[in-house]
N, C-alpha and C positions, 0 to 999 in steps of 0.2 A: 209166243210169237216174237221173232227178232225185230229189233227196232232198226229203222233205216239209218245209215251212217252218212253224216254230212261230210263231204270231202274237206272243207275248210276247217271244221272242228277236229277232224282226225289229224290233219297236218299240224295244227296248232298244238295238239296234245303231244305229238311226237317231237316237235321242236322244243317244247317246254321240258320234256323228259331228257333230251340231249343236253340242254343247257344246265339242268340240275346235275347231270353226270359230270359235265365239264367243270362246274363250280366245285363239286366234291373233289375232283382230281387236283384242281388248282390249290384248294385248301390243304390237301394232303401234301402236295409238293412244297408249299410255303412252310408248313410245319417241319418238314424234313430239312429244308434249308435253314430255318431258324435254329433247329437243334444242332446242326453242323456248325453254324456260326457261333453259337454259345459254347460248344465244346472247344472250338478253336480259340476263342477268347479266354476260356479257363486255362487252356494249355499254355498260352502265351503269358498269362498272368502268373502261373505257377513257375514258369521258366525264368521270368524276370525278377521274381521275388527272392530275396535272400533267405534261404532255408536255415542255414546254420553258419555261424562265423567260425573260422578256423584259426587256431593259435599259430603264431609265427614259428615255423619249424627251424631247427638248427641247420638243416641242410640248405635252407633258403639263404641263411647267413653265409654259409660256406660258398654258395654259388655267387652271392654278391661280392664276397671277398676275392673270388677268382677274377671277376670282371674289374673290380676296383680295389686293389690290395691295400692302398694307403688310406682308405676311408676309415675314419674313426680314430686314427692314430694322432696323438697329440705330442707336441714337443714338450720336453721338461723345461723347467725354468732356466736351468743352467745352459742347456743346449740352445735355447732361443736367443740368449745374449751372445753366445759364440757365433751363431749364424748371422745375427744382425751386424756384428762387428766385421765379419768377412765380407758381407755384401755391400755395406755402406762405404763409399769412397772417403778416404781421409782428405780433408782440405789441405791444399798445398799453399804454403806461405810464399810470400814474394821473395824472389832471389833463390829459391830452392830449385834444384834441377829435377827433372822428371826422368826416372829410370824405369825401363820396361824389362823385367826379368822373366824370360821364357825358357823353360826347360822341356826338351822333347825326349 
């Protein structure tokens, strides 16, 4: 013989079953989001980490020389003295005339 169904008890059981399903869906969605976030963090970490150092290539040196051709060139000892003598003005003694010699 069937038992009589109480309306309040039946609605309560249906509501509890719906809540359990909603909780299961939320847990599943949270797990998916957590997995996606962890994957994203691992990808970012691997992209920002230096995997391998590269030796300085000769073509890089050539490229730098093209942009700055006089970098690394040093004056020899004899040339340095000649250039300093040309650039430093000679002191003028009293009574000596000033002459400007310009050739075009």
